[in-house]
C-alpha positions in Angstrom: -0.1 0.1 0.2 1.2 3.8 -0.9 0.0 6.8 0.5 0.3 10.0 -2.0 -0.4 13.4 -0.2 -1.0 16.1 -2.5 0.6 19.2 -1.2 1.1 21.4 -4.5 -1.6 24.0 -4.4 -1.2 27.7 -3.2 -3.7 27.3 -0.8 -4.6 31.5 -1.9 -7.8 31.5 0.2 -5.8 31.4 3.3 -2.3 31.7 2.6 -2.5 35.1 2.7 -3.9 35.0 6.5 -2.0 31.8 7.8 1.8 33.0 5.9 2.3 29.2 5.0 0.7 25.7 2.9 -2.3 24.8 5.1 -0.7 21.3 5.5 1.6 23.4 7.8 -1.3 24.2 10.1 -0.5 22.8 13.6 -3.3 21.3 15.4 -2.5 19.0 18.6 1.4 19.8 18.1 1.6 18.5 15.1 1.2 19.8 11.5 -1.7 18.5 9.3 1.0 16.7 6.9 3.0 15.2 10.1 -0.3 13.7 11.0 -1.2 12.1 8.2 2.5 11.1 7.6 2.2 9.6 11.3 -1.1 8.2 11.0 0.0 6.3 7.6 2.9 4.8 9.2 0.7 3.8 12.1 -1.4 2.1 9.7 1.7 -0.2 8.5 1.7 2.1 5.5 5.4 2.8 4.7 5.7 3.7 1.1 4.4 7.3 1.5 5.0 10.6 -1.5 4.3 13.9 -1.3 3.5 16.0 -4.0 4.8 19.6 -3.9 4.7 22.7 -6.1 4.1 25.8 -4.5 7.1 27.3 -2.6 8.0 23.8 -2.8 11.2 24.1 -1.0 9.5 24.8 2.3 7.9 21.7 2.0 10.9 19.8 1.1 13.0 21.3 3.6 10.2 20.5 6.0 9.8 16.9 5.1 13.4 16.2 4.7 13.7 17.6 8.6 11.2 15.8 9.9 9.9 12.5 8.1 12.3 10.3 6.5 12.1 8.0 3.6 9.3 10.0 2.0 9.1 10.4 -1.6 8.9 13.8 -3.1 7.5 14.8 -6.5 7.4 18.3 -7.7 4.3 19.3 -9.8 6.0 22.0 -11.7 2.9 23.4 -13.3 1.1 23.6 -10.1 0.3 27.3 -11.2 -2.2 26.4 -14.0 -3.0 22.6 -13.2 -5.4 21.2 -10.3 -5.2 18.3 -7.6 -5.7 15.9 -10.4 -2.5 16.5 -12.3 -0.9 16.0 -8.7 -2.1 12.8 -8.4 -1.6 11.9 -11.8 2.0 12.8 -11.6 2.2 10.8 -7.9 0.6 7.2 -10.0 3.4 7.0 -12.6 5.4 4.2 -11.9 3.3 3.0 -9.3 2.7 -1.1 -9.2 0.9 -0.6 -5.0 -2.5 -0.1 -4.0 -2.6 3.5 -3.6 -4.2 6.0 -1.3 -4.8 9.5 -2.2 -5.3 12.2 0.3 -5.8 16.0 0.1 -3.1 17.7 2.6 -5.8 20.5 4.4 -8.1 18.0 5.9 -7.8 16.4 9.2 -9.0 12.9 10.4 -9.5 10.2 12.3 -6.6 7.3 12.1 -8.7 4.9 11.9 -10.2 5.7 8.2 -7.6 4.5 6.7 -7.4 1.0 8.5 -11.1 1.0 7.2 -9.8 1.4 3.7 -7.0 -0.9 3.7 -9.3 -3.4 5.5 -11.8 -3.0 3.0 -9.4 -4.6 0.3 -11.9 -3.4 -2.3 -11.3 -4.9 -6.0 -12.7 -1.4 -7.5 -11.8 2.2 -6.7 -13.4 3.1 -3.3 -14.0 6.4 -1.6 -14.9 6.8 2.3 -17.7 10.0 2.5 -18.8 11.4 5.7 -22.3 10.7 6.5 -22.8 12.9 9.5 -21.6 15.6 7.6 -24.0 18.1 8.7 -22.7 19.1 12.1 -18.9 19.5 10.2 -20.9 22.4 8.1 -22.4 23.7 11.4 -18.9 23.8 13.0 -17.3 25.0 9.9 -20.4 28.1 9.7 -20.9 27.3 5.9 -24.0 27.7 3.9 -24.6 24.2 3.0 -26.0 24.6 -0.8 -23.1 27.3 -1.5 -20.1 24.8 0.0 -21.6 21.4 0.1 -21.9 19.3 -3.1 -23.9 16.6 -4.4 -23.3 12.9 -4.0 -25.4 9.8 -5.1 -24.8 6.2 -4.8 -27.1 3.3 -5.5 -28.2 0.6 -3.0 -24.5 -1.9 -3.8 -23.2 1.5 -2.9 -21.4 2.7 -5.9 -21.1 6.0 -6.7 -23.4 7.6 -9.0 -22.5 10.9 -9.5 -20.6 13.7 -7.3 -19.7 17.2 -7.1 -23.1 18.8 -8.5 -24.8 21.9 -6.9 -27.3 21.0 -4.4 -31.0 22.3 -5.1 -33.5 20.6 -2.8 -32.5 17.3 -1.1 -28.9 17.1 1.4 -27.5 14.3 -0.3 -26.4 11.5 2.3 -22.4 11.8 2.6 -19.8 14.1 1.2 -16.9 13.4 -0.3 -13.5 13.4 2.6 -10.6 14.1 -0.2 -9.4 10.3 0.3 -9.4 8.0 -2.8 -8.4 4.4 -2.7 -6.9 2.8 -6.2 -6.4 -0.7 -6.3 -3.4 -1.1 -8.4 -4.7 -3.1 -11.2 -6.7 -0.1 -12.0 -3.8 2.5 -12.2 -3.1 2.1 -15.5 -6.4 2.7 -16.9 -6.9 5.5 -14.6 -3.8 7.2 -15.9 -5.2 6.0 -19.6 -8.4 8.1 -19.3 -6.7 11.3 -18.6 -4.4 10.9 -21.0 -7.2 9.8 -23.5 -9.8 12.9 -22.3 -6.5 14.8 -22.4 -7.5 16.4 -19.7 -5.0 19.7 -19.0 -6.8 21.0 -15.6 -10.3 19.7 -14.0 -11.8 19.5 -10.3 -11.2 15.5 -8.8 -14.6 15.0 -8.1 -15.1 16.1 -11.8 -12.7 13.3 -12.7 -14.8 10.7 -11.0 -17.8 11.7 -12.8 -15.7 11.0 -15.7 -14.4 7.7 -14.4 -17.8 6.4 -14.0 -18.9 7.3 -17.4 -16.0 5.8 -18.8 -17.0 2.4 -16.7 -15.3 2.4 -13.3 -17.1 1.2 -10.6 -16.2 3.5 -7.2 -17.3 2.1 -3.8 -18.8 4.6 -1.1 -17.3 3.7 2.1 -19.5 5.2 4.8 -18.2 6.8 7.9 -18.8 8.9 10.9 -15.4 9.0 12.0 -13.8 12.2 12.6 -13.3 14.7 9.5 -12.5 18.3 8.9 -11.6 20.6 6.0 -9.5 23.6 6.2 -10.7 25.3 3.3 -10.1 29.2 4.1 -10.0 31.3 7.4 -13.1 30.8 8.1 -12.6 27.1 8.8 -9.1 27.9 10.7 -11.2 30.0 13.1 -14.3 28.0 13.8 -12.1 24.8 14.4 -12.5 23.3 17.7 -10.0 20.3 18.1 -11.8 16.9 20.1 
């Protein structure tokens, strides 16, 4: 199992307020990035890659100082690409089952254990089913900030990332994706065939579904929080 952490973005909505990468926000005496790495090691995930980009040297120096044997990948096109491109860079040449993680999220280490234990033959994403209480803590307007997420009775994803119009979805995407090694080639090939340059990850998941990928939904209520902007930082309460 390999973990790929996506940390190439500029974090423009919060950088000017906190003066550092979101993944270097300190929570309970460790940064978000260190927590994700340490939680992976706790779950016996020893192969870890971090994709950097904006002010790459800062993150490189931090990783080299605090963590050993972490592979660093530089997304030199971070300024005109999205997280998806960072994920593609991280996946190239990999022959392991992979968990992709955003770097601006705080989550229970047991979530990684659940993903590993699931051993899905298909792609899988954990979703937070009690997400409304998180949005309440973040003081976000539901229909303006949350997104649609539909799945069938067999817990396979049908669509994701749309604007909520009426009924609230039964879960929210958590910024974690499991890809079994047998599907990495097709994941990369779909990206190449559709000549994707810049696309939100949720839109790419929809594209994969249309390309006959099956994406399993793992329903969870474990702790999770996202730092999107300064309001999320100010409203955060660690438990």
